[in-house]
C-alpha positions as CSV (number, residue, x, y, z in Angstrom):
1,M,136.8,94.1,70.3
2,H,135.0,91.0,68.3
3,S,135.5,90.4,64.7
4,H,132.7,90.8,62.4
5,P,132.7,86.9,62.0
6,D,132.6,86.4,65.7
7,L,129.8,88.9,66.2
8,M,127.8,87.2,63.4
9,A,128.2,83.9,65.2
10,H,127.4,85.2,68.5
11,W,124.0,86.7,67.1
12,R,123.2,83.3,65.7
13,R,123.3,81.6,69.0
14,V,120.8,84.0,70.1
15,P,118.0,84.1,67.5
16,I,115.1,85.1,69.6
17,T,117.0,88.0,71.3
18,V,118.1,89.3,67.8
19,L,114.6,88.7,66.6
20,V,112.9,90.5,69.4
21,L,115.1,93.6,68.7
22,A,114.7,93.5,64.9
23,L,111.0,93.5,65.6
24,S,110.9,96.3,67.8
25,G,113.3,98.3,65.3
26,V,110.9,97.6,62.2
27,V,108.0,98.8,64.5
28,F,109.7,102.0,65.6
29,L,110.6,102.8,62.0
30,L,106.9,102.1,60.9
31,M,105.8,104.6,63.5
32,E,108.1,107.1,62.0
33,V,107.3,106.5,58.5
34,L,103.5,105.7,58.7
35,G,102.7,107.7,62.1
36,E,102.1,106.6,65.5
37,A,98.3,106.5,65.0
38,V,98.4,104.0,62.3
39,V,100.9,101.6,64.1
40,L,99.1,101.9,67.4
41,D,95.7,100.9,65.7
42,W,97.4,97.8,64.9
43,L,99.3,97.0,68.0
44,A,98.3,98.9,71.1
45,F,96.7,97.1,73.7
46,N,93.5,98.8,73.7
47,K,91.6,99.2,70.3
48,V,90.5,102.3,69.5
49,E,86.6,102.3,68.6
50,Y,84.2,105.0,67.4
51,N,80.7,104.8,69.3
52,G,78.8,107.1,67.2
53,R,79.8,110.3,69.6
54,R,83.5,109.9,70.4
55,F,86.4,107.5,70.2
56,E,86.7,105.2,73.1
57,L,89.5,102.4,74.0
58,V,88.3,99.1,74.4
59,S,89.7,95.8,75.7
60,P,91.6,93.6,73.0
61,G,89.1,91.1,72.8
62,T,89.9,88.5,70.4
63,D,92.5,90.4,68.9
64,Y,95.0,88.0,70.7
65,W,98.2,89.5,69.5
66,R,97.5,92.8,71.4
67,Y,98.2,91.1,74.5
68,V,101.8,90.8,73.3
69,S,102.4,93.5,70.6
70,P,102.6,96.6,72.8
71,A,106.0,95.2,74.2
72,L,107.4,96.2,70.5
73,V,106.1,99.8,70.6
74,H,108.4,102.4,71.7
75,F,108.0,106.3,72.1
76,G,111.2,107.9,71.3
77,V,114.4,106.9,70.5
78,M,116.1,106.8,74.4
79,H,113.0,104.6,75.1
80,I,114.0,102.0,72.4
81,V,117.7,102.3,73.0
82,F,117.5,102.0,76.7
83,N,115.1,98.9,76.5
84,A,117.2,97.3,73.8
85,L,120.2,97.4,75.7
86,W,118.9,95.6,78.7
87,I,117.1,93.0,76.3
88,W,120.3,92.2,74.7
89,E,122.1,92.2,78.3
90,F,119.8,89.8,79.9
91,G,118.1,88.0,77.1
92,S,121.4,87.0,75.5
93,R,122.8,85.6,78.9
94,L,119.5,83.5,79.3
95,E,119.3,82.1,75.7
96,L,122.9,81.1,75.5
97,R,122.5,79.1,78.7
98,L,118.7,77.9,78.6
99,G,118.0,78.0,74.9
100,S,115.8,79.8,72.5
101,I,112.5,78.1,73.3
102,F,113.0,79.0,76.9
103,V,113.8,82.6,76.0
104,L,110.8,82.8,73.8
105,N,108.4,81.6,76.2
106,L,109.8,84.0,78.8
107,F,109.4,87.0,76.3
108,L,105.7,86.0,75.6
109,A,104.9,85.4,79.4
110,G,106.6,88.6,80.5
111,A,104.9,90.5,77.7
112,V,101.5,89.4,78.4
113,G,101.9,89.5,82.2
114,G,103.2,92.8,82.0
115,N,100.5,94.2,79.6
116,L,97.7,92.6,81.8
117,L,98.8,94.2,85.0
118,Q,99.3,97.6,83.4
119,Y,95.9,97.4,81.9
120,W,94.4,96.4,85.3
121,W,96.6,98.9,87.2
122,A,95.9,102.0,84.9
123,G,92.7,101.0,83.2
124,P,92.4,101.7,79.1
125,S,95.3,103.6,78.1
126,I,98.0,103.8,75.4
127,F,101.2,102.2,76.4
128,G,104.2,100.2,75.1
129,G,107.9,99.1,75.4
130,L,109.8,96.1,76.5
131,S,110.6,97.1,79.9
132,G,108.1,94.6,81.0
133,V,110.0,91.9,79.2
134,V,113.3,93.3,80.5
135,Y,111.9,93.1,84.2
136,A,110.9,89.5,83.3
137,Y,114.4,88.6,82.1
138,M,116.0,90.6,85.1
139,G,113.8,88.8,87.6
140,C,114.6,85.4,86.2
141,L,118.5,86.0,86.5
142,W,118.3,87.7,90.0
143,I,116.3,84.6,91.2
144,L,118.9,82.2,89.7
145,W,121.8,84.3,90.9
146,R,120.3,84.0,94.6
147,L,119.2,80.5,94.4
148,R,121.4,78.6,91.5
149,P,124.6,80.7,91.4
150,G,126.7,79.8,88.4
151,L,123.9,78.4,86.3
152,V,123.6,81.4,84.1
153,S,126.3,83.8,83.9
154,I,125.2,87.4,85.3
155,P,126.2,90.9,84.9
156,V,127.7,92.8,87.6
157,P,125.3,92.5,90.8
158,S,125.2,96.3,90.9
159,I,123.1,96.2,87.9
160,F,120.4,94.4,89.8
161,T,120.7,97.1,92.3
162,F,120.1,99.7,89.7
163,M,117.1,98.0,88.3
164,W,115.4,97.6,91.5
165,I,116.0,101.2,92.5
166,W,114.6,102.3,89.0
167,L,111.5,100.0,89.5
168,F,110.8,101.7,92.9
169,V,111.6,105.2,91.3
170,G,109.0,104.6,88.7
171,F,106.2,104.4,91.4
172,T,106.9,108.2,92.4
173,D,106.1,111.0,90.5
174,V,110.0,112.1,90.1
175,L,110.2,110.8,86.6
176,K,107.3,112.8,85.4
177,Y,108.6,115.9,87.1
178,L,112.0,115.3,85.2
179,G,110.0,115.4,81.9
180,L,110.5,111.6,81.2
181,G,106.8,111.0,81.0
182,S,104.5,108.5,82.5
183,I,106.0,105.0,83.2
184,A,104.1,101.9,82.9
185,N,104.7,100.6,86.4
186,G,102.2,97.9,86.0
187,A,104.0,96.4,83.0
188,H,107.3,96.6,85.1
189,L,105.8,94.9,88.1
190,G,104.1,92.1,86.0
191,G,107.0,91.2,84.2
192,L,109.0,91.1,87.3
193,L,106.4,88.7,89.0
194,V,106.8,86.6,85.7
195,G,110.5,86.5,85.9
196,I,110.8,85.5,89.6
197,L,108.3,82.6,89.3
198,T,110.2,81.4,86.1
199,G,113.5,81.8,88.1
200,V,112.0,79.8,91.0
201,I,111.0,77.1,88.8
202,I,114.1,76.9,86.8
203,A,116.1,76.8,90.0
204,R,114.1,73.6,91.1
205,V,114.4,71.9,87.8
206,F,118.1,72.3,87.5
207,P,119.8,70.4,90.2
208,R,122.9,71.8,91.9
209,G,126.2,71.1,90.0
210,S,124.5,70.9,86.7
């Protein structure tokens, strides 16, 4: 067990990871207090506009924050808890070794890449969650584990197996039949591709033995 001072010192070493989790928690609380409709009007990828006859979902346009902000939106306690655990597991490892600026950029790239692919994949819709960023982190770690073992500490390799299985299961209707709702498969895949590309670049930048 870590003492309280040890835990606080660890948090200070991974400020971006902590900030992402804190912002997600604040957004979740705002959804509970103000209602989903209010927060989604601010943060959803697709704006909701009234055209005189009905409401329509439209592209973000120049609301550039909407390319990132859906990553902070979660629907239900299990949704945010599940994603938060993986963000901490993967994000803190990357931040401790590669730095806060790197993790911030990977968060932004994973969120944008995941949200854009989800929009292309499913069309205008309401979606959210950190899972695209989770897969960006996971993809980066997985590639580094394969190409530059030892550069970044990794969890047990079986976690990668679980994450790959979860990705593929999401492309079936099994989770919907189990009552877990629709899965933003485009966001998962988009984030994963961003993470894999980032991992390949980092593996080339850092010489072996560094």
